[in-house]
C-alpha beads as a LAMMPS data file, in Angstrom:
LAMMPS data file: protein, C-alpha beads

83 atoms
82 bonds

1 atom types
1 bond types

-500.0 500.0 xlo xhi
-500.0 500.0 ylo yhi
-500.0 500.0 zlo zhi

Masses

1 110.0

Atoms # bond

1 1 1 -0.004 0.044 0.018
2 1 1 3.060 2.303 0.232
3 1 1 1.780 3.973 3.431
4 1 1 -1.483 5.115 2.105
5 1 1 -4.811 3.948 3.544
6 1 1 -6.621 1.272 1.485
7 1 1 -9.668 2.595 -0.239
8 1 1 -11.131 -0.897 -0.554
9 1 1 -10.761 -2.351 2.907
10 1 1 -12.288 -5.778 2.238
11 1 1 -12.760 -8.189 -0.707
12 1 1 -14.285 -11.645 -0.799
13 1 1 -14.387 -14.282 -3.522
14 1 1 -16.936 -17.086 -3.509
15 1 1 -17.712 -19.876 -5.959
16 1 1 -21.017 -21.168 -7.158
17 1 1 -21.164 -24.449 -9.018
18 1 1 -23.624 -25.691 -11.641
19 1 1 -25.371 -29.053 -11.579
20 1 1 -25.081 -29.950 -15.314
21 1 1 -23.157 -28.514 -18.176
22 1 1 -24.310 -24.836 -17.994
23 1 1 -24.070 -24.360 -21.746
24 1 1 -25.547 -20.812 -21.748
25 1 1 -22.921 -19.240 -19.597
26 1 1 -19.365 -19.151 -21.084
27 1 1 -17.913 -18.200 -17.726
28 1 1 -18.836 -21.615 -16.305
29 1 1 -15.540 -23.545 -16.135
30 1 1 -13.935 -26.272 -14.130
31 1 1 -11.422 -24.886 -11.583
32 1 1 -10.379 -25.151 -7.924
33 1 1 -13.559 -25.918 -6.082
34 1 1 -14.338 -24.397 -2.644
35 1 1 -17.332 -26.677 -2.383
36 1 1 -15.560 -29.929 -3.191
37 1 1 -17.486 -30.293 -6.421
38 1 1 -14.450 -30.460 -8.650
39 1 1 -16.404 -32.394 -11.310
40 1 1 -18.824 -29.476 -11.752
41 1 1 -18.501 -26.218 -13.706
42 1 1 -18.447 -23.099 -11.619
43 1 1 -18.193 -19.217 -11.715
44 1 1 -16.435 -17.057 -9.177
45 1 1 -18.107 -13.995 -7.618
46 1 1 -15.880 -11.182 -6.314
47 1 1 -17.352 -8.617 -3.912
48 1 1 -15.543 -5.601 -2.458
49 1 1 -16.773 -3.172 0.150
50 1 1 -16.236 -0.268 2.398
51 1 1 -15.029 -0.486 6.004
52 1 1 -18.618 0.043 7.266
53 1 1 -19.609 -3.274 5.472
54 1 1 -21.287 -1.592 2.575
55 1 1 -20.757 -3.429 -0.750
56 1 1 -19.195 -1.221 -3.357
57 1 1 -19.086 -3.585 -6.332
58 1 1 -19.177 -7.136 -7.591
59 1 1 -18.236 -9.089 -10.702
60 1 1 -18.662 -12.619 -11.928
61 1 1 -15.496 -14.387 -13.329
62 1 1 -14.697 -17.567 -15.129
63 1 1 -14.606 -20.517 -12.726
64 1 1 -10.999 -21.396 -13.562
65 1 1 -9.401 -18.016 -12.573
66 1 1 -7.217 -17.675 -9.429
67 1 1 -8.334 -15.311 -6.634
68 1 1 -5.361 -13.024 -7.368
69 1 1 -6.745 -12.418 -10.815
70 1 1 -10.254 -11.690 -9.733
71 1 1 -9.696 -9.454 -6.606
72 1 1 -7.217 -7.186 -8.267
73 1 1 -9.478 -6.642 -11.269
74 1 1 -12.552 -5.723 -9.253
75 1 1 -10.566 -3.494 -6.782
76 1 1 -9.084 -1.500 -9.639
77 1 1 -12.482 -1.058 -11.202
78 1 1 -14.227 0.075 -8.058
79 1 1 -11.332 2.355 -7.229
80 1 1 -11.734 4.060 -10.675
81 1 1 -15.445 4.437 -10.261
82 1 1 -15.302 5.740 -6.654
83 1 1 -12.078 7.815 -6.890

Bonds

1 1 1 2
2 1 2 3
3 1 3 4
4 1 4 5
5 1 5 6
6 1 6 7
7 1 7 8
8 1 8 9
9 1 9 10
10 1 10 11
11 1 11 12
12 1 12 13
13 1 13 14
14 1 14 15
15 1 15 16
16 1 16 17
17 1 17 18
18 1 18 19
19 1 19 20
20 1 20 21
21 1 21 22
22 1 22 23
23 1 23 24
24 1 24 25
25 1 25 26
26 1 26 27
27 1 27 28
28 1 28 29
29 1 29 30
30 1 30 31
31 1 31 32
32 1 32 33
33 1 33 34
34 1 34 35
35 1 35 36
36 1 36 37
37 1 37 38
38 1 38 39
39 1 39 40
40 1 40 41
41 1 41 42
42 1 42 43
43 1 43 44
44 1 44 45
45 1 45 46
46 1 46 47
47 1 47 48
48 1 48 49
49 1 49 50
50 1 50 51
51 1 51 52
52 1 52 53
53 1 53 54
54 1 54 55
55 1 55 56
56 1 56 57
57 1 57 58
58 1 58 59
59 1 59 60
60 1 60 61
61 1 61 62
62 1 62 63
63 1 63 64
64 1 64 65
65 1 65 66
66 1 66 67
67 1 67 68
68 1 68 69
69 1 69 70
70 1 70 71
71 1 71 72
72 1 72 73
73 1 73 74
74 1 74 75
75 1 75 76
76 1 76 77
77 1 77 78
78 1 78 79
79 1 79 80
80 1 80 81
81 1 81 82
82 1 82 83
């Protein structure tokens, strides 16, 4: 952070898996499962918020992305929108 206070004090990534092939959502991919459903396709949902617990933004990502790719992306986007 280089000595500056974080503008986005919290971020969370969750996964949601699909029962079936999920052919209509191109983001549904096989990846690391937090729900022990590694045979299922999933998406990742990143949520960032203010220190008061107020959500500032969210984004849905492909299920095979690593957390470091999702959190960084949504934090940069919200910081640009919120200043």
